[in-house]
Structures are given as structure tokens and as C-alpha cells.
C-alpha positions, 0 to 999 in steps of 0.5 A: 545492483544496489551499488550502482546508485544514481548512475542507474544500471550499467548497460554492460551488466544488463547485456543490452543490445541495439536500441535498448542501449539507450534505455539503461534503467534509471537507478533506484537511488536516483528515482527515490531522490526524484520522488522526495524532491517532487513530493507535494507537501500540501498532502502530508497525511494519509487522510485527506479529502477529494477537495484537499487532494485536487486543491494540492495537485490542480496547480501541478496538472494545469501544466501543458504536459497534462490533459485533465478530463472529467470522466464521471461523477461519484454517488455524491456528485464529486468529479472523477478526473483522469490525468493524461501524460505522454504521447507514446504508442503504449497505453498505460492506466493507473488507478488508485483509492477505489477504496476510500481508506487506501491512500498511499498510492494516491499520494505517490501519484501526486508526487509523480505529477510533480516530477512530470510537470517540473520545468528542469529537463530530465531524460527519464521524463522525456523517455516516458513521454515519448514511449508511453501515453499514461492515464492516471485515475487518482482517488476513484472513490472520493465519497469514501475518502470523505469518511476514510472508509473502504466503500462508496457512499451507498456501501458498495465496494467498487473493487467488487463492482466490475461485473455489475457496474452498478456504481458510477465510479465503477462505470467511469473506470470501465469506460476509461479502460474501454476508451484507451484500451491500455496494454498495461494496468496498475491497480493500486491499493493498501492492505492490512498493516498486520499482514506479514511476508510469509512467516517473516516481517511485516509486509510493506508491499504485496504484488499480484498479476491477477488471473483472468479466469478460474483456471488461473492459467498464464496466457499472453496477457497474464504472462506479460503482467507476471514479467512486470510483477517480477521486475517490480519484485526485484525493484522494491527489493532495493528499498524493503528487502524481506518485506515483499509478498505476493497476494493470493491469486484466487479468481474473483469474477467481480474484481476489477484486477481480474476482469481487466486481465480478462479484457486484455490489459496486463494488470498488476495489483500493488498493495501497500502494507505498512512499515515500522515508524511510518504512521502516515505512510510517507516512506511507503509513499516515496517507495511507491513513487520511485517504483512506479517511475521505474516500471513506467520506464521499463515498460517504455523501453521493453526492459520489463521483459527481463523481469523474472517470473521466478522472482515473482513466484519466489515471493512468500504469500501474504500471511495474516493472523498477527497481533500488533503487540504481545506483552509476554512474561508479566503478571496482570494485577487487576484491582482486588485480585491476586496478580496472575501470570498472563501474557497480553495480546493487543491490537490497535484501532489504527494499526498503521498509526498504532493508536487506540490499543485494545486488549484482544487476548489474555493468557498463555500467548508465547506461541502467538505471533505479533509484529512487536513483542515486549518482554515483561518478565518479573514485572507487574501490569497494572491496568489503568482505570479505562481498562477496567470495568467495576471496582475493587474485588468486583473488577473485570479486565474485559476483552476489547477494553482499552489496553492501558497498563502501568508497568511496576516492579511490584504488585503494589499499585503505589510502587514505582512506575517503570513503563507504560503500555501502550 
């Protein structure tokens, strides 16, 4: 299917009949190009405030194509707004950044607004408007976004407040859900950048149609969500093959995704992980936007029903436990001591931006797993001053210290530098 490019998926290939002949899916390449073309340039980094976000999108959502409604206020009084598009019979709800430090999908939603508001005609936009009524609730946790932290202003994880509804942000989301009674929902998050797709590559995307109860069974609502997840698994595969995982489906009675499913909304969790050389998640932003455009079209046409439960179930589970960087085979030369053969494990304070490296383990680490590996056999690793506590023979290389090393060809600290870590 990848070879179809911008002409979309061929009707004959999909075996469409009757009215569905009008709904050949817009191809990945075309949707990816639309996402790039309508990127909101004012949001160019993954850290932004509520004011910065709305300052960038307000001119876009002022279009008559949208209805913007204030649906509540955060703990600190920042307005929570929905943006509604379309006039169709099927209601869809998407919400993002209920964790204040998970902004990839919020950026993608801004780009969707850009496409949906654009003046030039496009059949994809027309189909979505005719078949769906889409309600977006972007940046649900604006107070958390101010500090780029997970929780709201009083430390509540909004995604664990679906049962009690103690926070105003959770109450706003539940009220929107109860008012519009969406048939489909998308719970948009970011996950740990160190997560892998099974035993393989760093996971760029993880999917989950969450369970509606402890039995984790598949009634009609969850089964419909699994079809959507299967459709998304295949679609994301165009952009990030081998980097798609599925999230653990243990039931959480406090979580919004699980309870949305229980309340009758077929809900899919989309978690954005990370990609190499994408420190601000701008590639993942565009991948999200392209996939969301596609899945909205698939819901509107009903073609999501051709999504395969097997395509979802075949995904590997998210797997944690990887270090950011392993340095293998070198000799650590602490001042005042004989060099020792020792591997290094390093994690970054910001694993997406790969900044703030810290020493996490030293020793025989050849069996450990990392997202990146540097082989330093025959080299000497001289710690910089910030990595060492004390001086001379009274020096310590401490776990948690900054991971700064000069790589040299010999144990002599004045010998030629051949590299640096990080």
C-alpha cells in the first residue's frame, strides 16, 4: 500500500462497494504533506504555555468553520476551551495534554486546525465536515504546562481523577463528554522516551483500546475501539515501521480512557514516545497530525471497520528498562587511581532532547540494554571536573554525577583527545 503515494488507496484494492466507493482513503503521503503544509510555525518547540498556544491558534480558530467554547477554568483560572468542527452525525472527541509535559498531540491538533480552516478546497476536509462533528479539547492541563510538569497546580494527575472528579480540569472533560456523548474518543499522550517496542527499537507510538472493566473483555464499545486501533497500527506503520507498540491493558478505575470506554465512548489511547534526532518531537508532531486526519476520515467513511484486531494484537508490548546510552569496553581513569576496565550507563535528564546526561551505573554492563551504544574498546575515559567529587587520590566518581568524559588514547590526562561524552 505504501506505493500508492498521494493518490490514496485504490478502491479496487480495498474492494469497496456501494457508497464506500466515494471513500477511498486519502493516502499517507498526501496527509503527511498536508500536516507539514499547515504546520503552525508559532509553536516550534514542545515546551509552550497556555497563552503561547492560544495566541498561535486563536487567529486560526476564529474561522467560521469552528465553534470555540469555554467549558471551564483550571485551578489557577486559565480558560479551558473546546474547538468544534463539522456538522456530521458521528460525534468524536479528542483531548490532549492532560499531563502538562505531554505536548506532542497538542502541537498536532494546532496543525489540524490549520488544515481545517484553510481557504483552498480539499475533499478530505469536506468529508470530515459532512460526516463528523469533531470536538477538540486541547491543552487540558494549562497550569501543568506552565512548569512543563505532569500534574495540575495542586499536584493531581488529571488522568487519575476520572472517578472522583476533584479537579476542575477533570470535571470539564467529563462535562464535555456527557454533553456531546461522543461515539469515538482519542486520549492523546506522550510516553517515556526510553520505552521500546518489545525488545526492539525505541517506541515512537503506543496504542491501547483501554478496557471498560477488570475483566478486560471486548464488548461492542471496546471492540469498535480495537478496530480503530488496528487501523491506526497499520497507518502509523507507513511512517515508523517497527516502532509501534501496544500499551498494557490493565484496568484502572481512576483513568479517563478506561472510564470513557465504560461510559460508552469507543476510546483509543495514542501515546507518542520519541524518535532519534527529533529533540522537539516535530517529526512525531507531523506523524500524529497525518494519522489523526486519516483516522477521522476512516471513522466518517466507516472504513475503520476494515481495521484488523489482529493488527493491533500483533503489536509488541511497551517495554521499559533501557538506558539512554551505554559506553562499552573503555577504561575509566579517575584522577589519582589506576584506570579500570568499566562500562558506563548514562541517562539524560531530558531523554527526548538528550541533554543533562548523568551516570547511572558503572561496571560490567555488556548485557544491559540501551537506546544507543558507544563502543570504546582500547580507549580511556577521563571524567571532567564536574563528574568527580574530591581531588587526586581522594576522588570519587559518583552515581548521579554529570556524565562528562574526555575520551583519550592513553591513561595520560594530557594525551590527545579523541572524543567526548556526551
